[in-house]
N, C-alpha and C positions, 0 to 999 in steps of 0.2 A: 817122530824122528827129531832128535835134539839138533840145535844149530851147532855147526862146527866152529866154535868160537876161536879155536887155535888157527884154523885155516883163514877165517875172516880177519883176524888180527894180523896175520902174516901178509895178507893181500893189502890191507891198508898201509902197513909199513913199507910195502914195495912201491907205493905211489910217490913220485917226486913231490916235495913240499916247497920247493923254491920257485922263484920267478924264472920263466924261460926267456932269456935274452941272448941273442947271438949264438944259439945252439947249446947253451949251458944253463943249468938250473942254479940260481944264485940267491943269496939272501937279499932282502930289501936294502936299499941304500942307507936307510935310517935304522935298520934292524927291527922294524915293526913286524908284528905277527898277529894272527887272529885264529880263532878256534872254530872247528866244525863239529856239530853234534848230530846224533841220531834222533829224529823226531818220534820214533816209535818207543824209545827207551829213555830219551833225554841224556844218554851217555856221551861222553867226549870221544870223538873219533880221531881227530888229528889237529895239529897246529901247523899252519902254513905261513910263509912269508906274505906280508901285506904291502902291496905296491903303493908308492906315492908318486909325487910329481917328478922327482928326479929319475925314478925308474921308467916312467912314461916317456920322458924325453930321451932317455938312453935307448929305449926300444924303438922309438921313431927314428933316431939317428941310424940305427942298424937297418931298419926297413928302407930308408931312403938310400942308404949306401948300396944295398944289394938289389934294389928295384930294377935298375937297368939290365943287369945280367940275368935276373930272373925273367924279365919280360922277353928277352932274346932266347931263352931256353926253348928248344924245339917243342912244339905242341905234343908230339908223341912222347917225349920224355916226361912232361908234366902228367900226361895221361897215364903212363905206366906207374908213376908214383901213387896216383890216386887208386889205381887198380891194386897195387900191392897193399895199400892201406886198407882197402876193402877186405882183402883176404885176411889181413892180420886182425882186423876188428872181428871178423867171423871166428877166427881161431881163438880169440880172447873173449868170446861172447860171454862166458860165464863170469869172468872177472869183471867185465863192464857191467853186467846185470847186477851182480852182487854189490858193487860200489854204488850204483844208483839206488838200490833198495836201502842201503845203509844210510846214505846222506839225504835222500829225498823222501823215502817211505813207501814208494809204490810196491805192490806185491811182486815177487820175483818173476812170476809168469809175465806180468806186464812189462817188467824191465827187460826181459828177454825179447819181448815184442818190439820194444824201442831200439834194442840193438839191431834187430833185423831191419827196422825202418830207417834208422840213422845210417846204417852201413850202405843202404841203397843210394843215398845221396853221393857217396864216394864212387859207387859203380856208375851211376847215371852220368855224373859229370866227367868221369874218366872217358866215357864214350862221347860226350859232347865236346870235350877239349879239342878234338881234331875236326870238328864240324863248325867252327866259328867262321863262317864264310862271309866275304864281302860280295860286291858285284861289279860288273864292267859293262857299261852301256854307252851308246852314242847319244850325245845331246840331241834333243828333238829337232832343233833348228840347224844342226850340223856345226862343224868347226871345232868341236871338242869331243873327246872321249872321257867319260866320267868313271873314275875308279874310286870305289869306297872300300874301306877296310876297318876292322875293329881293333882297337888298341886297349890295353889294360888301363883302368882309370888311375892306378897308382896305389900308394899306401892306404890301407883301410883300417878303420877301427870297427871291430865286431863285438857287440855287447849282447850276451846271451842270458836267458832267464834261468830260474832254478827248476822249473817243472819238467822240462825235457833236456837234461844236461848233455846228453850225447847228440840227439837228433838236431837240436837247435844249433849246436856247434858245427856239425857236419854240413848242415843246410847252408851255412855261411862260408865255411872254410873251403868246401869242395868247389863251388863256382869261382871263388877267388883264386884258387890254385889253377883251375882250368883256364882262367882269363890271363894269368900271369901277374897277379897283384901280390904284393907283400901285405902282411896282416899283423895286427895287434889284437889279440883276443882278451876281452875282459869278461870272465865267467862270473856268475852270481856268487856272492859270498856264502850263501847257504849250501851250495852244491858244487864246490870247485874240484873235488877229487876226480870226477869223471873227466873233466877237461884236462887235468894234469896227466891222467893216464892216456888220453887221446893224443896229447902233444907228444908224449914219449913214443906212442905207436906210429905217429906220422914221421917222426925222425927215424924210427926203425925201418920205415918204408922207403927212406931215402930223401925226405924233404930236406933241402939244403939249409944250413945254419943261417938264421936271420930272416928267412922267408916268413916264419911264424914266430911271434913272441906271445907269451901267455902271462898275463898280469893279474893273478887273483888278489883280492884285497877286501878289507872291511869298509873302505870308503870309495865308492864308485866315482864320485866327483873328483877325487884326487888324481884319478887316471884320465877321466874323460875331459875335464875342463882344460888342462894344459894342451891336450892333443887337439881338441876342437879349436883352440885359439891359435894353433900353429898352422901357417899357410902351406906347409909341406904335406899335411894330411889331405887326401882327396875324396874320401868317402867315409860315411858312417852307416852301419847297418845295426839296427836295434830291434830286439824283441822284448816287449814288456808292457808296462802300463801306459795308458794314454797320457796320464799326467806327466810322467817322465819323458815320454816321447815328444810332447810339446816343448818341454824345456830344451831337449837336445836339438829340436828343429830350430828354435830361436838361436841357439849357440852356433849351429851349423850355417845359419844364414849369413853370418859375417864373413865366412870364408867361401860362400857359394858352393858348399860341398854337395856332392851326390849323396842322396839319402834313401835308405830303405827302412820303412817303419812298419813293423807288425805289432799292432797295439791291442787294446782291449776288445772284448766281444760281449754280445748279449743275444746269443743265438736263439731264434724261435724254432720250436719243433711242432709242426702243424699236422694234425691228424684229421682227415676228412671223414665223413660218415660212410663213404664207400671203401675205406681202407680195410685191409686185413688187420684186425685189431691185435691179434697175437703177433704178427710180424712187426706191427708198429711198436708194441711193447718191447720186443727183442731189440728193435732199433733204438728205442728210448734208453734201454739199459746200456747199449754201446755208446750212444751219444752223451749220456749223462755220466756214466760211471768210469769211462776210460780215464785213467790217471787220477782216480779218486775224485773226479769232477774238477780237478785243478788243471784245466786246459782252456785256452782262449776259444777253442771250437766247441767246448762242451755246451750241450743244450741247456739253456738258461730259463726259458719260458716254454711251457707246454700248452699250446693252444689246441684244444680238442673240440670237435663239433659237439654241440649239445646233445645230439642223438646217441652218441657213443661214449660220452665222457664218463659215465658211471662204470661201464664195462671196462674201459681203458684204465681208469684210476684203480679199480679193484685189482685187476691183473698186475698192474705196475707195482702197487704196494706189495702184492704177494711175491713178486720177483725180487723186489728190494729186500724183503725179509729173509731171503735165502743167502744174502751176501754175508760172508764171514769176515768180521773185523779182527785185526790183530797185526802183529809184527810181520812184515812182508816176507821175511826169511823163513817163516814157519809154514810147513806144508798145508795146503788147503785154504790159506788166507786169500781172500779176494778183494779186500779193501784195507788199505793201510791208514796211517795217521795223516792229518793235515801237516803242513810244513812247519808250523810254529804255533805257540800258544796264542799269539796275536791273531793268526789266521783262524784258529778254532773259535776264539771268542767272537770274531767278526761274523762268522757263519751263524753262530748261536744268536747273535744280535739280530741278524736278518730274519731268522725264523721267529724269534720273539716278537719282533715288530709285526710280522704278518699275522701271528696268532692274536696279538692285541687288537688288530684291526678286523678280526672275524674269521680268519682262515682256520680250517680244521686239519689236524694232523692225522693221517691215516697210518703212518708208521714212522718210528724214529722220533726226532724232535727234541732230544735232550743230549748234552755233552756226556761222553763216557769218562768216568774217573780215570786218572793217570795211574802209572806213568805213561807218558806219551800224549800226543795232542789229537785224540780221536773224537770224531763226530760221526754218529750212525747215519746210514742211508735214510733219507727222509722224504716222504711224499706229503705235500700240502694240497688241499682242495679248497674250492670256494675262496680263492685268494683275491682280495679286492684290488681295484686298479691302483690305489695309492700306495700299496705296499712296496717297501724298498727292495724286496727280493725280486720284483719284476723289473726294476730299473737299474739296479747295480749288478755288476758282474759277481756271481756268487763264489766261484772258485772253491767248490766243495760239493759233497754228495747230497744236495738238496734239490728237489724237483717241485716247483710250484705249478699247479694245474689251473688253467682258466678255460672259459668256453667261448665259442663264436657260433654265429647262425649261418653265415654264408661266406662265399669266397671273398667278396669285397671287404667284409669285416675282418676276415683272417689276415688279409693283406694290410689293412689299416693298423691292426694290432701289432703285426710283425714288424712293420716299418716304424713304429712309434718308439724310436730309440736313436740316440746319436751314433750308435755303433753300426757296423755293417760288414762283419766278417763272415761267419758261417750261418747257414739256415738249413732246415730239414723239412721235407714235405712227404707225407705218406698219403697216397691216393691210388685208386685203381684206374683213374682216368688219365691216359697218356697225354691227351690234349691239354689237360689242366696243368701238367708239368710245364709246358711251354708258357702258358699264361702266368703261372706263378714265377717262373724264371724271369719273365719280362717285368713283372710287378715288384719283385723283391729287391730291395736296395742292399744287396749283400754280394760280396765277392765270391762266395762259395755257396753251392746248394747241393744237398744230398737228396736224391729222389728215391724213396723207398730204401734208403741206406743210412745207417747211423754213423759210419766211419768212412770218410772219403779221402783223407790225406794220402798222397802218394808222391814219391820223389819225381816221377815223370809228369806231374801235373802242377800248374802254377798255383801258388798259395798266397793269398793276400786279400785285403779288404778295401772297403770304400768308407766314405765319411770319416769318423774319428777312429776307425779301426786301422788306419794306416795308409801308406803309400808304397807302390812298387809290388813286385811279385818275387817269391822265392820258389825254387824247384822248377821243373820243366825246362823247355828250351828258353822260356822267358827269364829264368833265373840267371842265366849267363849274361844276358843283356845288362843286368844291374851292375856288373863289374867291368863293363867295357864302354868306351866312347867311340863314336863313329868319326873317322877322318875321310874327307873327300879330297881327291886329287884330280884337278882338271888337266888333261893331257891334250896338247895340240893335235888335231886330227891330221895325220900325214897326207891325207887325200884332199884336204880342204884347199 
């Protein structure tokens, strides 16, 4: 079936290309623009306004102006806006999915999955909006009644990555709306079209002008630096690399800002000798190949018990060989391109380094000629300890396999990283699940499951994988502050 180029072009043309400030899409103050390209074809998709310092200040002016009224908006009203947005995203699911495939490269089936996942944050926080409870207690020694309440932290800067352009935006916007915070969204310059379409959808759902500004642009620092230096900003939420997260934390320290940081990962995927190997391979495919491997939760290191490593590796390579590489809009494609030429070359460099050090390639291992930035699903075995592919976040469809002898060694190998986001354990021993959970220094653990993200669950890491949690009941806490009121006890 041929791609409907006419319909695709019409969809792209329908997406706003300006900066959203005070409820209107406008040009950048200095007239700057930037271009967006399709990583599968290298073709130009759109030209958008590129935000700068003056635009950032204008957006913050608006956010501060409307913060008070927005915070006083009844919780039920904010909840209904989120619920209407959820319904609209589902109605527009095919448009959202197509835009994500065009600008990010993921297969259309996976993009549809992200629409369902991303929309759930709107529904979850629509329900949580009216459940943001405080408490009322008597002081233990008497004389006071203690009243606590949650208040919105105030204007927020939300910075999202390119790999999940819808879900990462809804995961930040939805709790901010629920809490009563105004927001400035800075989407990634590689994938801004989805955020632009989401902004229009939120306004169609009734989000008041000024509550959300969206500032796409080619220079992230031109937006973030002036905002982080302005003492009117009260929070920054960032998803991206640990390197950039550390820089933002330093900048946020001067203003003592609330911070949420979801940073890099180096997830271990641990297979014990009592595991169902076929189920483990199915889990490995899900944990590795979701989003072409371009996910912070993607399995990065496959630690397999020496008794089952040959069986696991052979089955894994066989399954990876069934993956169909190509343009994500084409029927049957299950693996799209990497996001850029630089990303593809970096993945190729990691594989080359491992092979030079003695690793063996079971499948894949060489870049695919263009157009497009394709790298084939790859399985490496006998990967030595010093290989970069074991220590750096891969962000691509490459699976390095190493072995371990016992539980203690598995834990030691798994924890031998500065990161601590996701981990996966496959075993038939339920008691081992608890021991591994106790021993693993990671914020997330999948037990006999390769995909565990859910809007109702808290998402976040430890160590250099970040601070705070998104999603779940915990996600709303990130956008509120607690106020205590001591009330004189009338009976004292």
